[in-house]
C-alpha positions in Angstrom: -29.8 23.8 104.6 -28.2 24.5 101.2 -28.9 28.1 99.9 -30.4 28.3 96.4 -28.4 29.9 93.5 -28.5 33.4 92.6 -30.8 34.2 89.7 -30.4 37.3 87.5 -33.4 38.8 85.9 -33.2 41.4 83.1 -36.7 42.9 83.0 -38.3 45.3 80.5 -39.5 48.5 82.1 -41.6 51.2 80.6 -44.7 53.0 81.7 -46.4 54.7 78.7 -48.4 56.6 81.1 -45.4 58.6 82.2 -44.4 61.1 79.6 -40.8 61.2 80.6 -40.2 57.4 81.0 -38.2 55.6 78.4 -38.0 51.8 77.7 -35.1 50.2 79.4 -34.0 46.9 80.8 -33.5 46.7 84.6 -31.4 44.1 86.3 -32.6 42.3 89.4 -31.1 39.5 91.5 -33.0 36.9 93.6 -32.2 33.7 95.6 -33.8 30.7 93.9 -36.1 28.5 96.0 -37.2 24.8 95.2 -40.0 24.6 92.7 -39.8 28.4 91.9 -41.5 29.5 88.7 -41.0 32.8 86.9 -44.3 33.9 88.3 -43.2 33.3 91.9 -39.9 35.1 91.2 -41.8 38.2 89.8 -44.0 38.4 92.9 -41.0 38.1 95.2 -39.3 40.9 93.2 -42.3 43.2 93.5 -43.0 42.4 97.2 -39.3 42.7 98.2 -37.4 44.9 95.8 -39.6 47.0 93.5 -43.4 47.6 94.1 -43.8 49.4 91.0 -43.1 46.4 88.8 -46.1 45.7 86.5 -47.2 42.2 85.4 -50.5 40.3 85.2 -51.8 37.2 87.0 -55.0 35.8 88.1 -55.2 32.0 88.5 -51.5 31.0 89.0 -52.2 27.6 87.4 -52.0 28.0 83.7 -55.7 28.5 83.2 -56.4 32.2 82.8 -53.5 33.0 80.4 -52.9 36.4 82.1 -49.3 35.9 83.0 -48.0 35.3 79.3 -44.8 37.1 78.4 -41.6 36.5 76.5 -39.0 34.6 78.5 -35.6 34.2 77.1 -36.9 34.9 73.7 -40.0 32.5 73.7 -43.5 33.5 74.5 -45.0 31.4 77.3 -46.8 31.5 80.7 -44.8 32.6 83.6 -46.7 30.5 86.1 -45.9 27.3 84.3 -42.1 28.2 83.7 -39.7 26.9 86.2 -36.7 28.9 86.9 -34.8 25.7 87.0 -35.2 25.3 83.3 -32.4 27.9 82.8 -29.2 26.4 84.0 -27.1 29.6 83.8 -29.6 31.4 86.0 -30.1 34.4 83.6 -33.7 35.2 82.7 -34.7 38.0 80.3 -38.4 39.1 80.5 -40.2 41.0 77.8 -43.9 41.9 77.2 -45.8 40.0 74.4 -45.4 41.7 71.1 -48.4 42.5 69.0 -50.5 43.8 71.9 -51.1 47.2 73.4 -48.6 47.8 76.2 -50.1 48.7 79.6 -46.8 48.8 81.4 -43.6 46.9 81.9 -44.7 43.2 81.3 -48.4 43.8 81.2 -50.3 44.0 77.8 -53.9 44.3 76.9 -54.8 41.0 75.4 -58.5 41.5 76.5 -59.0 44.3 74.0 -57.4 42.3 71.1 -59.6 39.3 72.0 -62.8 41.3 72.2 -62.1 43.1 68.9 -61.3 39.8 67.3 -64.5 38.2 68.5 -66.6 41.1 67.1 -64.8 41.0 63.8 -65.2 37.2 63.3 -68.7 37.0 65.0 -67.2 34.4 67.4 -70.4 33.2 69.0 -73.0 30.5 68.2 -75.3 31.4 65.5 -78.4 29.1 66.3 -80.2 27.2 63.5 -83.8 28.1 64.7 -85.1 30.9 66.8 -87.1 28.9 69.3 -88.7 31.1 71.9 -89.8 28.2 74.0 -87.5 28.4 77.1 -88.9 25.1 78.4 -87.9 23.1 75.4 -85.0 20.8 76.2 -81.8 21.4 74.3 -81.1 18.9 71.5 -78.6 16.3 72.8 -75.1 16.4 71.2 -73.2 13.4 70.0 -70.4 12.7 72.6 -67.7 12.5 69.9 -68.7 16.1 68.6 -68.8 17.3 72.2 -65.2 15.9 72.9 -64.1 17.5 69.6 -65.5 20.9 70.5 -64.1 20.6 74.1 -60.6 20.3 72.7 -60.8 23.6 70.9 -62.6 25.3 73.8 -59.4 24.7 76.0 -57.9 27.9 74.6 -57.2 30.3 77.4 -56.7 33.4 75.1 -53.2 34.0 76.4 -51.9 35.6 73.2 -49.0 33.4 73.0 -49.9 32.2 69.6 -50.3 35.7 68.4 -47.0 36.7 69.6 -45.2 33.6 68.1 -46.8 34.2 64.7 -44.4 35.8 62.2 -47.3 36.6 59.7 -49.2 38.5 62.6 -46.1 40.4 63.3 -45.8 41.5 59.6 -49.5 41.9 59.0 -51.6 43.3 61.7 -54.9 42.4 60.1 -54.1 38.7 60.1 -56.6 36.9 62.5 -53.9 34.6 63.9 -54.2 31.1 65.1 -56.4 32.0 68.0 -59.0 33.5 65.5 -58.9 30.4 63.3 -59.0 28.0 66.3 -62.3 29.6 67.4 -63.8 29.8 63.8 -63.1 26.0 63.6 -64.9 25.5 66.8 -68.1 27.0 65.5 -67.6 25.4 62.0 -67.6 22.0 63.5 -70.7 22.7 65.9 -73.7 21.0 64.4 -76.0 23.6 66.1 -74.5 26.7 64.2 -76.5 27.8 61.3 -73.5 29.2 59.2 -72.3 27.2 56.2 -68.7 26.8 54.8 -69.6 29.7 52.4 -70.4 32.0 55.4 -67.0 31.2 57.0 -65.2 31.7 53.7 -66.3 35.4 53.5 -64.7 35.9 57.0 -61.4 33.9 56.8 -61.0 32.8 53.1 -58.4 35.3 52.3 -54.8 36.4 53.1 -56.0 37.8 56.6 -57.3 34.2 57.2 -56.5 30.6 56.4 -54.6 31.4 53.2 -52.2 34.0 54.7 -50.7 31.5 57.2 -47.1 30.7 56.2 -47.1 27.4 58.3 -44.1 28.3 60.3 -45.5 26.5 63.4 -44.8 29.3 65.9 -48.4 28.9 67.3 -48.1 25.1 67.5 -44.6 25.1 69.1 -45.4 27.7 71.7 -49.0 27.1 72.8 -48.9 26.3 76.5 -52.1 24.3 76.2 -50.7 22.2 73.3 -53.7 22.9 71.1 -53.8 21.6 67.7 -53.4 24.8 65.7 -52.0 23.5 62.5 -54.4 20.7 62.4 -57.3 23.1 62.6 -55.8 25.6 60.1 -55.3 22.8 57.7 -59.0 21.6 58.4 -60.3 25.2 57.5 -58.1 25.5 54.6 -59.7 22.3 53.0 -63.1 23.5 53.9 -62.6 27.0 52.4 -61.0 25.5 49.2 -64.0 23.2 48.7 -66.3 26.2 48.6 -64.4 27.4 45.5 -65.1 24.1 43.6 
């Protein structure tokens, strides 16, 4: 049986909980196996070479978004990135920028997403306060349901946040993930909020009018979500409120 090639990993290491620790890049080597992903490689490195290596994962199938990191300069999901993609066998791993660092490749995306949801009020605001729990829900048009489902595919991995130049320059910018979720509720016929209500939330430089349209979110989103389409949609909606 032919032995796989030797991969070289350069991994960012730093534990902010250790007062004497300093950020550094540590070199590891590992024999590649067929179908190996960066996620599989990290698990082998942690099991066989360095049990202190920190990174996140849950589903291992590109659904939870936990294993997002910067791989050779591009933010993406480790579980969906094959090591065969890099012909030279050199792979550099960094944590996602723009988030609180937990340690090594692990960042606190959950804290960011929770604060974003609270700031933008990312939940359904029903049109009527009906206390009758036995009343059937109003049926939704299948076309509308499909449109909302497309936007609900976001796994909150944080890749679009890290790929956004505007977000890196201005911390208060809501980012593509915030606008994607706002668009989801703006399109929902059950939501009581109007375009004017959403304008007061994102109709500024921290929202739709602050986007520089560099397409970092669109180009790097692991779920291929239509970020720019939704930002353009919201821009039109917000501009119409000024007429």
